[in-house]
N, C-alpha and C positions, 0 to 999 in steps of 0.2 A: 654797635648792637652785639649782643651776645647771642651766638647761634647755639641751637640745641644740639647737644652731643648725640650723634647717631650711634646706635648699637653696632658693634663689629659684625660684619657678614650680612647686614641688611641690604646693602646695595647689590651684592652679588646674588642674593636670593631673588630680588626683584628683577634683575636682568634675566635670570634663568626662567622666571615665570613668564616674562614678556616673550622670550624666545619660544617657549612651549606654546603659548597662545597664538603666536604668529604662524607656527608650523601647523597647528590644528586648523587655523583659518585657511591656509593654503590647501590643505587636504580637502576641506569642506568645499571650497570653490572648485577644485579639480573634479570632485565627485559630481557636483551639480552640472558642471560642463559636460561630462561624459554622459550623464543621464539625459540631458537635453539634446545632445548631438548624436549619440550612438543610435543606430537603427535597432528596432525591436523585432527581430525575426522569430522570437520564441512563440509569439501569439499565432503567427501565420503557420509555424511548424505544428503547433498543437491543433490548429484548425484542420490542417492537412491530414494529421493522424486520425482525427475524428471522422473525416470524410472517407479515408481509406478503410477504417474499421467498419463503418456503416456499409460501405460497398461490399466488403468481404462477408459481412453478416448476411446481407441480402442475397449474395450469390450462394452462400451455404444453405440458406433456407430455401431458395428456389430449387437448388439441386435436390435437397431432401424432399420437397414437395413433389418434384417431378418423379423421383424414384417411388414414392408412395402411390402416386397416381398410376404409374405403370404396373405396380403390384395389384392395385385394385381394378385395373382396366378389364381383365377377364370377367370378374364378377359383375361389373357394371354392364358389360356387353351381354352377359347372360340374362340379367334382369331386363334389359331393353328388348332383347330378342324373344324371350320366352314368357315375360310377365307383362310388359307394358304395350308392346306392339300388338300382341293378340287381343288386347282390350278393344281394338277397333272392330274386331269381328263380332262383338256383342250387338252390333247394329242389326243382326239377323233376328233378334227378338221381335222386331217390328216388321218382319217379312215372312212370307211363306218361302223359306229358303229352298232353292233347288240346286243340288250339287253340280248339275251340268250347266245351269245358267249363271251361277255365281252370285255375288252380292249385287252387282250392278244390274243384273238381268232379272232378279227375283221380284215378285210383286210385294208391295207394301200393304200391311194389314193392320197397322196401329197396335192397339193393346189386346188383340184377339187372343194371343197365347197366354197372357196373364189372366184373362177372363176364363179361359179354359182350365187353367191350373187351379184357380180358386173355386170353380164350379165342379171340378172332377170329384165324384163321390168318395173315392178312396184316398184322395190326397191328404185329408186331415188324419185319417187312420195311419197312413205312412209317416206323416209328420209326427204323430204321437209316438210311434215306435222309435223314431230317430231321437226325439227328445228324451224318452225313457232310457235308451241305451247311453246317451251322452250324460244324463244325470247319474246313472249308476257308475259310469266311468269316472266322473268327477268326484263323487262321494267316496267311492272305494278305491279307485285307481290313482287319483291324484295324491293322497297322503301316503300311499305305499312306498314310493321312492324316498320320501322324506324320512319316514320311520326306519326304513332299512339303512339309510345313510347315518342316522343317529345311532343305530345299533352297531354299525361297523366302526363308527368313531369311538365307541367305548371299548373296542377290542384292542388290547395292547400287544398281543403276539403277532408279529409281522409274518411269521411262518404260516399262521392260520388265516390271517387277514387277506394276504395277496391271492392265494388260491381261491378263496371264497369270492373275492371280487371277480376273478376271471370266470368262475362258474356262473355268476349272476349276469355277467356281460354277454356270455356266449349265445343265449337264445335270441338276442336282438339281431344277430347276423344270419339267422335262419329265415328263409322265405316262408311265407304263409302257406305255400303249397306243401312244404315239408312238415311244418307244424300241424297243418290240417290233417295230413295223412297219418301223422303220429298219434294224434288224439282221437281220430276216428277209429283207428285200430285199438287203442287202449280202451275206449268207452263204447265200443260196438257191443251188440247183444252177445256175441261170442268172444268178446275181448278179454284181456287179462283181468281187468277190474271186475267184470261180472263173474268170471270164473272164481276169483277169490271170494267174492260176495256169496256165490252159490255154495262154495265149500263151507262157508260159515252159516248157512241156512237162510240167506236172504234171497229175495226174488230178483232175477236178472232184469235189467232195464236197459233199453236202447235209448240212451240219453239224448242223442241228437235228433231223435224223432219225437221227443216229448216237448211240447211248447212250454211246459212249466219249468223245465230245466234250461231251455235254450239261452235265454238272456244271461242267466247267471254263469253259464259255461263260457259264453263269449267274453264277459267282463273278466272272469277269473283267468282265462287263457291269455287275454291281453295283458293283464297285470304280470303274469308269469314271464311273458316274453319281453316286456319293456321295463321291468322294475330296475334291472341293473343299469341299463342305459340312462334311465331317468334320474338316477341318483348321482351321476357324474357331476352335474352342476352343484348339487348340494355338498358333495365331498370337496369340490374346489372352494366353495364358500367357507366350509368348515376349516380348511387349511389356512385361510386368511384371518381367522380370529386371533386376536392378541392373546398369547398364553398368560400374560401378566394378569389378565382379568380372572382367569381360573385360579391362579396362585393367590390373588387377593381374596377371592371367595373362599378358598380353603382356609386362609388365615382367620376369616370371619366365622368359620365353622359350617359353611355350606356343604351339603352332601352332593353326590353325583346328580341326583334328580333335580335338586335345587339349582345347581350350576346349569344344567340343561335348560331349565325353565326360565332362568333369569339372564343367562348369558348367550347360550347357543341359539335358542329360538329367536330372540330379538335380533341377533346378528344375521340370521337367515331370512329375516322378514323381507328385505328388498327382493331377494331371489324368489321367495314364495309368491309375492305379489305379482311380479312380472310373469312367472310361469302360469299362475292362475288366470291372469288376464288374457294371456295368449291362448290358454286352453278354452276359456269361455268364448273367444272369438270363433272357435271351430265347433261350436255346439251342434251345428247341423251337418258336420262332416263326420260321418261314420267311417270306420276303416273298411272300405269296400272290399279290399283283398281278403281280409279276415272273414267277412260275412259270406262272400261268394265261396270261400273254401268250405264252409259248414252249412250253408243254406240249402234246404230241400223243400219240396212242396208240402210236406207235413208240418213244417214250422214257418211257412211263409207268412202266416197271419201275424206272427209276433216278430219275425226276422226281416221282413221287407222294410227297408229304410229308403231315404231319399236318393242316396247314391246308387243303390241297386236298382231302384226304379228308373233312374236316369240311364243307367247302363242298359237296362232291358228295353226301354222305350226309345231312347235316343240313338244308341249305337246299333242295337239289333233291329229296332223298328224304323230307323232312319228319320225320326221326327226331330231334326236338329234345332229348329227354331223353338219348339215347345220346351225341350230340355234345356236350351240356353236360357230361356226365361226362368226356369227353376233355378239354374245356377246364379243368375242375377239376383233372384230373391234371396238365396242363401247368403250371397256376399253382402247384400244390404242389411240382413239381420245380424251378421257377424260384425259389420262396421258399427252398427248402432250399439250392440252389446259391449264392444271394446271401448267405444267412446264413453258410454254411460258408466260402466264399471270403473274405468280409469278415473273419471271425475269423482266418483264416490270414494275410491281408494285414496286419491290425492287429498280430499277433504277430511277423511277419517283417520288415515294412517300417515299421511305425508309422503307415501311412496306411490310412484306411477311410472308408466313407460314413456311418457312424454309430457 
């Protein structure tokens, strides 16, 4: 038989290929053996790392929470001691409270004091005076800090803006005794205002003894005293508005008034809603210190409010149960107003305090 002639070098290349395949097969078997026999500590190590990390995170958060709780502890104790625990004393509205017998020894009378409050002839007149003063304060006094904050926001000169803010803040730190004495002297019959008016040919007026001027003076002086302090929140909210909004509005050709109407006021809406709701909750709370500084018998018909009545009857007349009933009534009205207006605000504007 004739054998086929092989090409030179074919046997050598076949041997080399076989040797390479054998080497690869040995490497593959060795790797499989190590994969099956070698322990796998990496998974356990990773699990330990995760547990240690979670433990450290928990300790860090617990330490932060503990520090925050210690910071808040004085305020919490203040609320408990002076706001919540005294609520227990409201039980005297159902008693003829005697200061010497205490709560446990006083006689229970049911709703007697509430009945006396609503049947007292002057109560509705006093309630009307309180509501009118609160209405004037909300209508004229509530927008005043907002308007002043908007004006200050438009001032670009820091040298003029900072001293003006200081001058506006200053009256807040004066007591009503000082403010009352100041304005009583200014607006007295022989005061500076009447002297200037007399030199111009006008008749002198003793403003604080004229009922027609009394409410307007109370509201105006209150605005003057608190306008600077009230605009702090609005200035803080104005500082948080993104300046890119104003730049985009300027590119679109919006003027200063348009920017204020379309950017500034909508950005201030949450602060406005919260402050208005809180103010409405105190609709029956007149500033008793202010009114006592200016009140006199000639204007008591328009100046007597619920708080001054409580002061006169409760503290001076020692009718503690009766005036506590008035305080509970005020609190109930404030709670209803806040809850109702908060619901309306949440439905209409989407902003609310809770």
